[in-house]
TORMIDREN-571506 format. One record per atom (N, C-alpha, C): residue number from 1; y, x, z. Coordinates in steps of 0.02 Angstrom, whole numbers, padded with zeros to 5 digits. Layout:
BEGIN
ATOM, NUM, Y, X, Z
...
END
This chain:
BEGIN
ATOM, 1, -00065, 00041, -00002
ATOM, 1, -00001, -00002, 00001
ATOM, 1, 00058, 00048, 00003
ATOM, 2, 00110, 00026, -00043
ATOM, 2, 00170, 00069, -00052
ATOM, 2, 00224, 00027, -00014
ATOM, 3, 00260, 00068, 00032
ATOM, 3, 00307, 00038, 00074
ATOM, 3, 00375, 00079, 00079
ATOM, 4, 00434, 00045, 00086
ATOM, 4, 00500, 00080, 00096
ATOM, 4, 00523, 00063, 00166
ATOM, 5, 00542, 00105, 00205
ATOM, 5, 00575, 00096, 00268
ATOM, 5, 00647, 00099, 00266
ATOM, 6, 00680, 00046, 00295
ATOM, 6, 00750, 00038, 00292
ATOM, 6, 00778, 00035, 00366
ATOM, 7, 00814, 00089, 00387
ATOM, 7, 00843, 00084, 00455
ATOM, 7, 00898, 00140, 00452
ATOM, 8, 00959, 00118, 00477
ATOM, 8, 01018, 00166, 00480
ATOM, 8, 01010, 00229, 00530
ATOM, 9, 00956, 00235, 00568
ATOM, 9, 00946, 00292, 00612
ATOM, 9, 00895, 00337, 00581
ATOM, 10, 00907, 00398, 00555
ATOM, 10, 00864, 00437, 00524
ATOM, 10, 00804, 00460, 00568
ATOM, 11, 00814, 00463, 00632
ATOM, 11, 00756, 00489, 00677
ATOM, 11, 00708, 00431, 00682
ATOM, 12, 00732, 00369, 00685
ATOM, 12, 00682, 00313, 00684
ATOM, 12, 00648, 00305, 00617
ATOM, 13, 00676, 00315, 00559
ATOM, 13, 00645, 00314, 00499
ATOM, 13, 00590, 00368, 00497
ATOM, 14, 00609, 00427, 00523
ATOM, 14, 00559, 00478, 00528
ATOM, 14, 00494, 00461, 00568
ATOM, 15, 00506, 00427, 00630
ATOM, 15, 00457, 00412, 00673
ATOM, 15, 00415, 00360, 00641
ATOM, 16, 00447, 00305, 00616
ATOM, 16, 00407, 00250, 00584
ATOM, 16, 00372, 00279, 00524
ATOM, 17, 00401, 00313, 00484
ATOM, 17, 00366, 00341, 00425
ATOM, 17, 00304, 00384, 00441
ATOM, 18, 00308, 00429, 00493
ATOM, 18, 00257, 00471, 00508
ATOM, 18, 00196, 00432, 00535
ATOM, 19, 00214, 00378, 00574
ATOM, 19, 00165, 00334, 00606
ATOM, 19, 00130, 00293, 00554
ATOM, 20, 00160, 00263, 00506
ATOM, 20, 00132, 00223, 00458
ATOM, 20, 00087, 00270, 00411
ATOM, 21, 00113, 00330, 00392
ATOM, 21, 00072, 00375, 00347
ATOM, 21, 00007, 00393, 00392
ATOM, 22, 00011, 00396, 00456
ATOM, 22, -00048, 00413, 00487
ATOM, 22, -00100, 00355, 00483
ATOM, 23, -00079, 00294, 00464
ATOM, 23, -00125, 00244, 00456
ATOM, 23, -00146, 00231, 00384
ATOM, 24, -00126, 00277, 00342
ATOM, 24, -00143, 00266, 00274
ATOM, 24, -00096, 00234, 00225
ATOM, 25, -00031, 00221, 00255
ATOM, 25, 00016, 00181, 00215
ATOM, 25, 00056, 00232, 00176
ATOM, 26, 00065, 00219, 00111
ATOM, 26, 00104, 00269, 00069
ATOM, 26, 00184, 00246, 00078
ATOM, 27, 00221, 00287, 00118
ATOM, 27, 00293, 00273, 00123
ATOM, 27, 00323, 00310, 00063
ATOM, 28, 00349, 00269, 00017
ATOM, 28, 00374, 00302, -00049
ATOM, 28, 00445, 00318, -00043
ATOM, 29, 00483, 00292, 00005
ATOM, 29, 00556, 00306, 00008
ATOM, 29, 00583, 00280, 00080
ATOM, 30, 00640, 00306, 00099
ATOM, 30, 00672, 00283, 00157
ATOM, 30, 00751, 00266, 00139
ATOM, 31, 00776, 00223, 00174
ATOM, 31, 00842, 00200, 00156
ATOM, 31, 00882, 00190, 00225
ATOM, 32, 00949, 00212, 00216
ATOM, 32, 00990, 00206, 00271
ATOM, 32, 01049, 00153, 00267
ATOM, 33, 01052, 00120, 00205
ATOM, 33, 01096, 00065, 00201
ATOM, 33, 01061, 00008, 00153
ATOM, 34, 01091, -00048, 00158
ATOM, 34, 01066, -00099, 00111
ATOM, 34, 01072, -00081, 00035
ATOM, 35, 01126, -00050, 00016
ATOM, 35, 01134, -00030, -00055
ATOM, 35, 01082, 00024, -00072
ATOM, 36, 01064, 00073, -00026
ATOM, 36, 01013, 00122, -00043
ATOM, 36, 00951, 00088, -00041
ATOM, 37, 00930, 00038, -00004
ATOM, 37, 00870, 00001, -00008
ATOM, 37, 00859, -00028, -00075
ATOM, 38, 00911, -00066, -00098
ATOM, 38, 00901, -00102, -00157
ATOM, 38, 00891, -00051, -00218
ATOM, 39, 00928, 00002, -00218
ATOM, 39, 00913, 00050, -00269
ATOM, 39, 00843, 00084, -00264
ATOM, 40, 00821, 00095, -00205
ATOM, 40, 00750, 00119, -00196
ATOM, 40, 00696, 00070, -00223
ATOM, 41, 00708, 00008, -00207
ATOM, 41, 00660, -00039, -00226
ATOM, 41, 00654, -00047, -00300
ATOM, 42, 00718, -00047, -00335
ATOM, 42, 00715, -00045, -00412
ATOM, 42, 00684, 00019, -00437
ATOM, 43, 00682, 00070, -00404
ATOM, 43, 00663, 00138, -00430
ATOM, 43, 00583, 00140, -00414
ATOM, 44, 00562, 00124, -00354
ATOM, 44, 00491, 00140, -00329
ATOM, 44, 00445, 00083, -00336
ATOM, 45, 00469, 00022, -00344
ATOM, 45, 00430, -00044, -00347
ATOM, 45, 00378, -00044, -00292
ATOM, 46, 00401, -00045, -00227
ATOM, 46, 00348, -00049, -00174
ATOM, 46, 00317, -00115, -00163
ATOM, 47, 00264, -00119, -00125
ATOM, 47, 00230, -00175, -00113
ATOM, 47, 00267, -00218, -00058
ATOM, 48, 00299, -00178, -00013
ATOM, 48, 00333, -00210, 00046
ATOM, 48, 00390, -00166, 00076
ATOM, 49, 00436, -00196, 00107
ATOM, 49, 00484, -00159, 00147
ATOM, 49, 00485, -00171, 00217
ATOM, 50, 00498, -00122, 00256
ATOM, 50, 00508, -00132, 00330
ATOM, 50, 00584, -00120, 00342
ATOM, 51, 00616, -00176, 00365
ATOM, 51, 00685, -00184, 00364
ATOM, 51, 00718, -00198, 00427
ATOM, 52, 00763, -00148, 00450
ATOM, 52, 00801, -00157, 00509
ATOM, 52, 00846, -00221, 00499
ATOM, 53, 00850, -00262, 00550
ATOM, 53, 00896, -00322, 00541
ATOM, 53, 00966, -00309, 00547
ATOM, 54, 00985, -00251, 00584
ATOM, 54, 01056, -00233, 00599
ATOM, 54, 01069, -00163, 00571
ATOM, 55, 01093, -00148, 00516
ATOM, 55, 01105, -00081, 00496
ATOM, 55, 01156, -00047, 00529
ATOM, 56, 01207, -00081, 00564
ATOM, 56, 01260, -00041, 00601
ATOM, 56, 01241, -00035, 00673
ATOM, 57, 01184, -00051, 00695
ATOM, 57, 01162, -00045, 00767
ATOM, 57, 01169, 00026, 00797
ATOM, 58, 01154, 00074, 00756
ATOM, 58, 01144, 00143, 00778
ATOM, 58, 01208, 00191, 00759
ATOM, 59, 01255, 00154, 00719
ATOM, 59, 01312, 00187, 00700
ATOM, 59, 01378, 00180, 00740
ATOM, 60, 01371, 00139, 00793
ATOM, 60, 01428, 00133, 00838
ATOM, 60, 01477, 00074, 00804
ATOM, 61, 01448, 00042, 00752
ATOM, 61, 01483, -00016, 00725
ATOM, 61, 01470, -00080, 00754
ATOM, 62, 01504, -00128, 00739
ATOM, 62, 01490, -00199, 00768
ATOM, 62, 01420, -00221, 00744
ATOM, 63, 01396, -00265, 00791
ATOM, 63, 01327, -00298, 00768
ATOM, 63, 01336, -00340, 00709
ATOM, 64, 01286, -00338, 00660
ATOM, 64, 01295, -00377, 00603
ATOM, 64, 01228, -00398, 00577
ATOM, 65, 01222, -00438, 00531
ATOM, 65, 01153, -00455, 00496
ATOM, 65, 01151, -00431, 00433
ATOM, 66, 01170, -00368, 00421
ATOM, 66, 01168, -00335, 00351
ATOM, 66, 01094, -00339, 00332
ATOM, 67, 01045, -00329, 00374
ATOM, 67, 00974, -00332, 00358
ATOM, 67, 00956, -00399, 00324
ATOM, 68, 00979, -00455, 00354
ATOM, 68, 00965, -00515, 00334
ATOM, 68, 00992, -00525, 00264
ATOM, 69, 01055, -00507, 00251
ATOM, 69, 01089, -00512, 00189
ATOM, 69, 01051, -00467, 00133
ATOM, 70, 01028, -00407, 00152
ATOM, 70, 00984, -00370, 00107
ATOM, 70, 00917, -00408, 00096
ATOM, 71, 00891, -00439, 00145
ATOM, 71, 00823, -00478, 00128
ATOM, 71, 00837, -00531, 00081
ATOM, 72, 00889, -00563, 00086
ATOM, 72, 00908, -00620, 00036
ATOM, 72, 00910, -00596, -00033
ATOM, 73, 00947, -00535, -00039
ATOM, 73, 00962, -00502, -00103
ATOM, 73, 00893, -00476, -00132
ATOM, 74, 00850, -00446, -00087
ATOM, 74, 00790, -00431, -00116
ATOM, 74, 00745, -00487, -00137
ATOM, 75, 00740, -00536, -00102
ATOM, 75, 00702, -00598, -00122
ATOM, 75, 00727, -00625, -00186
ATOM, 76, 00791, -00622, -00194
ATOM, 76, 00818, -00651, -00258
ATOM, 76, 00793, -00603, -00322
ATOM, 77, 00796, -00546, -00312
ATOM, 77, 00782, -00499, -00364
ATOM, 77, 00708, -00479, -00369
ATOM, 78, 00669, -00486, -00314
ATOM, 78, 00598, -00463, -00317
ATOM, 78, 00559, -00519, -00280
ATOM, 79, 00540, -00573, -00315
ATOM, 79, 00510, -00632, -00283
ATOM, 79, 00438, -00613, -00253
ATOM, 80, 00406, -00559, -00269
ATOM, 80, 00343, -00549, -00246
ATOM, 80, 00344, -00489, -00195
ATOM, 81, 00398, -00471, -00180
ATOM, 81, 00402, -00407, -00134
ATOM, 81, 00392, -00426, -00063
ATOM, 82, 00350, -00396, -00017
ATOM, 82, 00339, -00417, 00052
ATOM, 82, 00401, -00389, 00089
ATOM, 83, 00430, -00432, 00131
ATOM, 83, 00486, -00410, 00177
ATOM, 83, 00469, -00420, 00245
ATOM, 84, 00470, -00367, 00285
ATOM, 84, 00459, -00376, 00357
ATOM, 84, 00527, -00353, 00392
ATOM, 85, 00553, -00395, 00425
ATOM, 85, 00615, -00383, 00463
ATOM, 85, 00606, -00368, 00528
ATOM, 86, 00632, -00312, 00561
ATOM, 86, 00616, -00299, 00630
ATOM, 86, 00679, -00285, 00669
ATOM, 87, 00681, -00296, 00736
ATOM, 87, 00739, -00289, 00771
ATOM, 87, 00717, -00273, 00845
ATOM, 88, 00767, -00247, 00881
ATOM, 88, 00752, -00237, 00949
ATOM, 88, 00758, -00299, 00993
ATOM, 89, 00808, -00342, 00976
ATOM, 89, 00814, -00407, 01015
ATOM, 89, 00794, -00459, 00963
ATOM, 90, 00732, -00493, 00979
ATOM, 90, 00711, -00546, 00943
ATOM, 90, 00740, -00613, 00966
ATOM, 91, 00761, -00659, 00921
ATOM, 91, 00785, -00718, 00939
ATOM, 91, 00758, -00779, 00900
ATOM, 92, 00755, -00835, 00924
ATOM, 92, 00730, -00890, 00882
ATOM, 92, 00781, -00908, 00828
ATOM, 93, 00841, -00895, 00841
ATOM, 93, 00893, -00909, 00790
ATOM, 93, 00883, -00868, 00730
ATOM, 94, 00869, -00802, 00744
ATOM, 94, 00851, -00756, 00689
ATOM, 94, 00788, -00781, 00650
ATOM, 95, 00739, -00797, 00687
ATOM, 95, 00678, -00821, 00661
ATOM, 95, 00684, -00880, 00609
ATOM, 96, 00732, -00922, 00623
ATOM, 96, 00745, -00982, 00586
ATOM, 96, 00778, -00959, 00518
ATOM, 97, 00825, -00909, 00524
ATOM, 97, 00859, -00888, 00463
ATOM, 97, 00808, -00844, 00420
ATOM, 98, 00764, -00804, 00456
ATOM, 98, 00718, -00763, 00416
ATOM, 98, 00665, -00805, 00378
ATOM, 99, 00639, -00851, 00413
ATOM, 99, 00591, -00889, 00379
ATOM, 99, 00611, -00941, 00325
ATOM, 100, 00677, -00943, 00322
ATOM, 100, 00706, -00986, 00263
ATOM, 100, 00722, -00950, 00207
ATOM, 101, 00713, -00884, 00210
ATOM, 101, 00730, -00838, 00150
ATOM, 101, 00677, -00850, 00101
ATOM, 102, 00695, -00864, 00038
ATOM, 102, 00652, -00873, -00016
ATOM, 102, 00595, -00925, 00001
ATOM, 103, 00610, -00977, 00030
ATOM, 103, 00567, -01034, 00047
ATOM, 103, 00513, -01008, 00096
ATOM, 104, 00524, -00950, 00130
ATOM, 104, 00477, -00925, 00183
ATOM, 104, 00417, -00893, 00160
ATOM, 105, 00409, -00869, 00101
ATOM, 105, 00349, -00842, 00075
ATOM, 105, 00363, -00768, 00071
ATOM, 106, 00312, -00729, 00093
ATOM, 106, 00309, -00658, 00088
ATOM, 106, 00366, -00624, 00140
ATOM, 107, 00367, -00658, 00198
ATOM, 107, 00418, -00637, 00243
ATOM, 107, 00389, -00626, 00313
ATOM, 108, 00416, -00584, 00352
ATOM, 108, 00389, -00568, 00425
ATOM, 108, 00446, -00552, 00469
ATOM, 109, 00437, -00558, 00533
ATOM, 109, 00484, -00547, 00582
ATOM, 109, 00448, -00517, 00642
ATOM, 110, 00460, -00456, 00664
ATOM, 110, 00427, -00419, 00715
ATOM, 110, 00478, -00381, 00763
ATOM, 111, 00458, -00369, 00818
ATOM, 111, 00504, -00335, 00865
ATOM, 111, 00488, -00254, 00853
ATOM, 112, 00540, -00215, 00871
ATOM, 112, 00535, -00139, 00858
ATOM, 112, 00478, -00110, 00912
ATOM, 113, 00464, -00144, 00962
ATOM, 113, 00416, -00121, 01011
ATOM, 113, 00348, -00122, 00978
ATOM, 114, 00339, -00156, 00923
ATOM, 114, 00271, -00155, 00894
ATOM, 114, 00254, -00082, 00869
ATOM, 115, 00303, -00037, 00873
ATOM, 115, 00284, 00028, 00851
ATOM, 115, 00224, 00057, 00897
ATOM, 116, 00221, 00027, 00961
ATOM, 116, 00165, 00047, 01007
ATOM, 116, 00103, 00018, 00987
ATOM, 117, 00108, -00030, 00945
ATOM, 117, 00043, -00067, 00922
ATOM, 117, 00055, -00067, 00839
ATOM, 118, 00048, -00005, 00810
ATOM, 118, 00063, 00001, 00742
ATOM, 118, 00023, -00035, 00693
ATOM, 119, -00036, -00054, 00711
ATOM, 119, -00084, -00091, 00670
ATOM, 119, -00050, -00162, 00657
ATOM, 120, -00011, -00187, 00706
ATOM, 120, 00025, -00248, 00695
ATOM, 120, 00076, -00241, 00640
ATOM, 121, 00108, -00186, 00639
ATOM, 121, 00159, -00180, 00582
ATOM, 121, 00124, -00178, 00519
ATOM, 122, 00067, -00142, 00514
ATOM, 122, 00029, -00131, 00453
ATOM, 122, 00006, -00207, 00434
ATOM, 123, -00022, -00241, 00480
ATOM, 123, -00041, -00311, 00467
ATOM, 123, 00013, -00353, 00439
ATOM, 124, 00069, -00342, 00466
ATOM, 124, 00130, -00383, 00444
ATOM, 124, 00150, -00361, 00371
ATOM, 125, 00147, -00299, 00359
ATOM, 125, 00167, -00277, 00288
ATOM, 125, 00115, -00299, 00241
ATOM, 126, 00050, -00294, 00257
ATOM, 126, -00004, -00315, 00211
ATOM, 126, 00002, -00395, 00194
ATOM, 127, 00013, -00433, 00248
ATOM, 127, 00009, -00503, 00244
ATOM, 127, 00072, -00521, 00202
ATOM, 128, 00133, -00497, 00218
ATOM, 128, 00191, -00520, 00175
ATOM, 128, 00183, -00497, 00103
ATOM, 129, 00149, -00434, 00092
ATOM, 129, 00143, -00416, 00019
ATOM, 129, 00095, -00459, -00018
ATOM, 130, 00057, -00492, 00019
ATOM, 130, 00013, -00541, -00012
ATOM, 130, 00038, -00612, -00014
ATOM, 131, 00106, -00619, 00000
ATOM, 131, 00140, -00682, -00001
ATOM, 131, 00137, -00726, 00062
ATOM, 132, 00108, -00694, 00114
ATOM, 132, 00102, -00733, 00179
ATOM, 132, 00163, -00726, 00225
ATOM, 133, 00157, -00756, 00284
ATOM, 133, 00208, -00753, 00334
ATOM, 133, 00179, -00720, 00399
ATOM, 134, 00223, -00680, 00425
ATOM, 134, 00201, -00644, 00487
ATOM, 134, 00254, -00659, 00541
ATOM, 135, 00239, -00682, 00595
ATOM, 135, 00285, -00692, 00658
ATOM, 135, 00261, -00654, 00711
ATOM, 136, 00302, -00615, 00747
ATOM, 136, 00281, -00574, 00802
ATOM, 136, 00244, -00620, 00853
ATOM, 137, 00184, -00597, 00873
ATOM, 137, 00153, -00645, 00919
ATOM, 137, 00188, -00664, 00986
ATOM, 138, 00231, -00622, 01008
ATOM, 138, 00268, -00636, 01067
ATOM, 138, 00318, -00687, 01056
ATOM, 139, 00348, -00690, 00994
ATOM, 139, 00401, -00735, 00981
ATOM, 139, 00371, -00797, 00962
ATOM, 140, 00307, -00800, 00935
ATOM, 140, 00276, -00860, 00915
ATOM, 140, 00254, -00892, 00978
ATOM, 141, 00234, -00858, 01028
ATOM, 141, 00217, -00886, 01092
ATOM, 141, 00277, -00921, 01128
ATOM, 142, 00333, -00889, 01124
ATOM, 142, 00398, -00914, 01149
ATOM, 142, 00424, -00979, 01113
ATOM, 143, 00414, -00970, 01048
ATOM, 143, 00430, -01035, 01005
ATOM, 143, 00391, -01094, 01023
ATOM, 144, 00328, -01082, 01039
ATOM, 144, 00282, -01144, 01049
ATOM, 144, 00279, -01165, 01121
ATOM, 145, 00311, -01129, 01168
ATOM, 145, 00306, -01148, 01233
ATOM, 145, 00374, -01181, 01254
ATOM, 146, 00424, -01181, 01214
ATOM, 146, 00487, -01214, 01230
ATOM, 146, 00472, -01288, 01236
ATOM, 147, 00500, -01317, 01292
ATOM, 147, 00487, -01386, 01308
ATOM, 147, 00548, -01430, 01304
ATOM, 148, 00542, -01483, 01276
ATOM, 148, 00599, -01540, 01280
ATOM, 148, 00563, -01605, 01291
ATOM, 149, 00610, -01650, 01315
ATOM, 149, 00584, -01720, 01324
ATOM, 149, 00554, -01750, 01268
ATOM, 150, 00494, -01779, 01279
ATOM, 150, 00460, -01810, 01225
ATOM, 150, 00440, -01764, 01169
ATOM, 151, 00437, -01701, 01181
ATOM, 151, 00414, -01651, 01137
ATOM, 151, 00341, -01661, 01115
ATOM, 152, 00328, -01676, 01049
ATOM, 152, 00259, -01684, 01031
ATOM, 152, 00210, -01629, 01047
ATOM, 153, 00231, -01573, 01048
ATOM, 153, 00190, -01515, 01062
ATOM, 153, 00161, -01524, 01130
ATOM, 154, 00197, -01549, 01179
ATOM, 154, 00176, -01559, 01240
ATOM, 154, 00114, -01609, 01256
ATOM, 155, 00105, -01642, 01196
ATOM, 155, 00046, -01691, 01195
ATOM, 155, -00018, -01661, 01165
ATOM, 156, -00013, -01599, 01143
ATOM, 156, -00070, -01568, 01120
ATOM, 156, -00115, -01539, 01175
ATOM, 157, -00186, -01534, 01162
ATOM, 157, -00225, -01503, 01209
ATOM, 157, -00215, -01427, 01204
ATOM, 158, -00236, -01395, 01254
ATOM, 158, -00228, -01323, 01256
ATOM, 158, -00262, -01287, 01199
ATOM, 159, -00317, -01314, 01178
ATOM, 159, -00354, -01286, 01116
ATOM, 159, -00313, -01299, 01052
ATOM, 160, -00279, -01360, 01045
ATOM, 160, -00242, -01368, 00991
ATOM, 160, -00181, -01326, 00990
ATOM, 161, -00150, -01317, 01046
ATOM, 161, -00091, -01271, 01049
ATOM, 161, -00106, -01200, 01027
ATOM, 162, -00165, -01179, 01054
ATOM, 162, -00185, -01109, 01037
ATOM, 162, -00194, -01104, 00962
ATOM, 163, -00226, -01152, 00933
ATOM, 163, -00235, -01155, 00857
ATOM, 163, -00172, -01159, 00822
ATOM, 164, -00127, -01200, 00846
ATOM, 164, -00064, -01202, 00814
ATOM, 164, -00027, -01136, 00818
ATOM, 165, -00029, -01106, 00870
ATOM, 165, 00010, -01040, 00880
ATOM, 165, -00013, -00991, 00833
ATOM, 166, -00085, -00981, 00827
ATOM, 166, -00109, -00934, 00777
ATOM, 166, -00099, -00956, 00709
ATOM, 167, -00099, -01019, 00694
ATOM, 167, -00078, -01042, 00623
ATOM, 167, -00004, -01023, 00613
ATOM, 168, 00038, -01035, 00662
ATOM, 168, 00111, -01017, 00652
ATOM, 168, 00123, -00944, 00640
ATOM, 169, 00075, -00905, 00664
ATOM, 169, 00076, -00828, 00653
ATOM, 169, 00054, -00808, 00578
ATOM, 170, 00024, -00861, 00546
ATOM, 170, 00005, -00847, 00473
ATOM, 170, -00067, -00831, 00471
ATOM, 171, -00104, -00839, 00525
ATOM, 171, -00178, -00827, 00517
ATOM, 171, -00217, -00880, 00475
ATOM, 172, -00264, -00855, 00442
ATOM, 172, -00311, -00904, 00403
ATOM, 172, -00355, -00937, 00452
ATOM, 173, -00390, -00993, 00429
ATOM, 173, -00442, -01023, 00475
ATOM, 173, -00495, -00980, 00492
ATOM, 174, -00516, -00935, 00452
ATOM, 174, -00568, -00887, 00470
ATOM, 174, -00542, -00843, 00525
ATOM, 175, -00479, -00818, 00518
ATOM, 175, -00457, -00770, 00572
ATOM, 175, -00447, -00810, 00638
ATOM, 176, -00421, -00868, 00634
ATOM, 176, -00420, -00911, 00693
ATOM, 176, -00483, -00914, 00732
ATOM, 177, -00533, -00935, 00693
ATOM, 177, -00596, -00948, 00721
ATOM, 177, -00622, -00883, 00753
ATOM, 178, -00613, -00824, 00726
ATOM, 178, -00640, -00756, 00756
ATOM, 178, -00601, -00749, 00819
ATOM, 179, -00532, -00761, 00815
ATOM, 179, -00496, -00744, 00876
ATOM, 179, -00514, -00788, 00939
ATOM, 180, -00528, -00856, 00921
ATOM, 180, -00537, -00902, 00972
ATOM, 180, -00609, -00907, 00991
ATOM, 181, -00656, -00876, 00948
ATOM, 181, -00726, -00879, 00965
ATOM, 181, -00752, -00947, 00955
ATOM, 182, -00733, -00982, 00901
ATOM, 182, -00758, -01043, 00882
ATOM, 182, -00773, -01048, 00808
ATOM, 183, -00806, -01099, 00785
ATOM, 183, -00826, -01106, 00714
ATOM, 183, -00767, -01129, 00678
ATOM, 184, -00767, -01111, 00612
ATOM, 184, -00714, -01130, 00564
ATOM, 184, -00702, -01204, 00558
ATOM, 185, -00758, -01243, 00555
ATOM, 185, -00748, -01316, 00552
ATOM, 185, -00711, -01345, 00617
ATOM, 186, -00719, -01313, 00674
ATOM, 186, -00683, -01328, 00730
ATOM, 186, -00611, -01317, 00726
ATOM, 187, -00594, -01258, 00699
ATOM, 187, -00527, -01236, 00681
ATOM, 187, -00493, -01296, 00641
ATOM, 188, -00532, -01313, 00588
ATOM, 188, -00508, -01363, 00541
ATOM, 188, -00492, -01431, 00575
ATOM, 189, -00537, -01451, 00620
ATOM, 189, -00528, -01511, 00655
ATOM, 189, -00474, -01508, 00700
ATOM, 190, -00463, -01446, 00731
ATOM, 190, -00405, -01438, 00777
ATOM, 190, -00342, -01453, 00740
ATOM, 191, -00338, -01411, 00681
ATOM, 191, -00275, -01420, 00639
ATOM, 191, -00262, -01487, 00613
ATOM, 192, -00308, -01521, 00590
ATOM, 192, -00307, -01589, 00573
ATOM, 192, -00275, -01630, 00622
ATOM, 193, -00297, -01624, 00687
ATOM, 193, -00272, -01663, 00742
ATOM, 193, -00198, -01642, 00756
ATOM, 194, -00184, -01580, 00755
ATOM, 194, -00120, -01554, 00766
ATOM, 194, -00067, -01583, 00719
ATOM, 195, -00082, -01582, 00653
ATOM, 195, -00035, -01605, 00603
ATOM, 195, -00033, -01679, 00603
ATOM, 196, -00082, -01715, 00618
ATOM, 196, -00078, -01787, 00626
ATOM, 196, -00038, -01801, 00683
ATOM, 197, -00041, -01766, 00738
ATOM, 197, 00002, -01784, 00803
ATOM, 197, 00071, -01764, 00789
ATOM, 198, 00084, -01714, 00753
ATOM, 198, 00156, -01693, 00735
ATOM, 198, 00182, -01727, 00676
ATOM, 199, 00146, -01767, 00638
ATOM, 199, 00171, -01803, 00579
ATOM, 199, 00182, -01752, 00518
ATOM, 200, 00147, -01698, 00517
ATOM, 200, 00152, -01652, 00463
ATOM, 200, 00094, -01654, 00420
ATOM, 201, 00104, -01657, 00354
ATOM, 201, 00047, -01663, 00305
ATOM, 201, 00005, -01603, 00306
ATOM, 202, -00061, -01613, 00308
ATOM, 202, -00108, -01555, 00307
ATOM, 202, -00105, -01524, 00234
ATOM, 203, -00126, -01455, 00236
ATOM, 203, -00130, -01421, 00167
ATOM, 203, -00183, -01371, 00172
ATOM, 204, -00214, -01355, 00120
ATOM, 204, -00263, -01301, 00121
ATOM, 204, -00235, -01235, 00110
ATOM, 205, -00168, -01232, 00104
ATOM, 205, -00129, -01170, 00092
ATOM, 205, -00104, -01149, 00161
ATOM, 206, -00130, -01089, 00188
ATOM, 206, -00115, -01068, 00252
ATOM, 206, -00036, -01059, 00261
ATOM, 207, -00005, -01032, 00204
ATOM, 207, 00064, -01016, 00204
ATOM, 207, 00106, -01083, 00212
ATOM, 208, 00090, -01125, 00167
ATOM, 208, 00125, -01192, 00174
ATOM, 208, 00121, -01224, 00245
ATOM, 209, 00061, -01211, 00277
ATOM, 209, 00048, -01240, 00338
ATOM, 209, 00092, -01206, 00388
ATOM, 210, 00108, -01144, 00387
ATOM, 210, 00153, -01110, 00431
ATOM, 210, 00223, -01131, 00417
ATOM, 211, 00241, -01145, 00355
ATOM, 211, 00313, -01170, 00340
ATOM, 211, 00320, -01242, 00368
ATOM, 212, 00266, -01278, 00364
ATOM, 212, 00269, -01344, 00386
ATOM, 212, 00283, -01350, 00467
ATOM, 213, 00249, -01304, 00500
ATOM, 213, 00258, -01299, 00574
ATOM, 213, 00327, -01279, 00593
ATOM, 214, 00352, -01225, 00552
ATOM, 214, 00424, -01207, 00566
ATOM, 214, 00471, -01257, 00551
ATOM, 215, 00460, -01296, 00489
ATOM, 215, 00505, -01348, 00471
ATOM, 215, 00509, -01402, 00526
ATOM, 216, 00446, -01420, 00558
ATOM, 216, 00444, -01471, 00606
ATOM, 216, 00483, -01447, 00665
ATOM, 217, 00474, -01387, 00689
ATOM, 217, 00505, -01358, 00748
ATOM, 217, 00582, -01363, 00742
ATOM, 218, 00603, -01345, 00679
ATOM, 218, 00681, -01346, 00671
ATOM, 218, 00703, -01420, 00673
ATOM, 219, 00667, -01465, 00635
ATOM, 219, 00688, -01538, 00636
ATOM, 219, 00689, -01565, 00704
ATOM, 220, 00638, -01540, 00749
ATOM, 220, 00636, -01567, 00820
ATOM, 220, 00684, -01529, 00866
ATOM, 221, 00725, -01486, 00838
ATOM, 221, 00779, -01452, 00875
ATOM, 221, 00749, -01405, 00929
ATOM, 222, 00686, -01384, 00910
ATOM, 222, 00661, -01328, 00951
ATOM, 222, 00688, -01262, 00938
ATOM, 223, 00727, -01258, 00880
ATOM, 223, 00757, -01196, 00865
ATOM, 223, 00832, -01207, 00850
ATOM, 224, 00870, -01211, 00903
ATOM, 224, 00941, -01226, 00902
ATOM, 224, 00972, -01165, 00863
ATOM, 225, 01030, -01178, 00827
ATOM, 225, 01062, -01122, 00791
ATOM, 225, 01076, -01059, 00832
ATOM, 226, 01090, -01062, 00897
ATOM, 226, 01115, -01004, 00932
ATOM, 226, 01063, -00994, 00985
ATOM, 227, 01000, -01006, 00980
ATOM, 227, 00950, -00998, 01030
ATOM, 227, 00933, -00924, 01036
ATOM, 228, 00915, -00907, 01093
ATOM, 228, 00903, -00831, 01105
ATOM, 228, 00839, -00826, 01150
END
């Protein structure tokens, strides 16, 4: 898999690059600015990019979402490119913006602390390169444990909630079954019950299923614009 790393801190780019190469990932280029990233993607045609959400964070500048703007530009120009956005401070508000980019396909959002579990980063890059969605497990758990009065999620069984959380992270039915130690038909039954309870149409497409979950959460106001 060919990857470009985009972060304004040279030291961090070096650390991430060395770590990914150690797991067999081909890091074809590194970028320190959004413009440099776009130029490198045009030149090297990577499978995916690992993109810092805030390019000014390490330069003493004001916080910004230049990384998100770059992700939007990348998706418009390279529809099949996997894009994994990472940040120190993960928020539900950022999640909503990220998963709306390019109708939410081939996109991921992870925390920088995942460098300690680098296989998670590789999984995110591979999944988005294949057109899937990857949500940091910690944030997915936070997203699904938020409670509101008459929240339909509170009506789900523990097993159904566990299944929904893994589906929201972009796992296939087979992967969910393996993680939960249950049969695939049981996973399918759990998801059917979940989507029926939440009023979301079922789909054989795992990625559409994730987008349906996120769309429902936003419509139910579980992801307010300034949530943190």
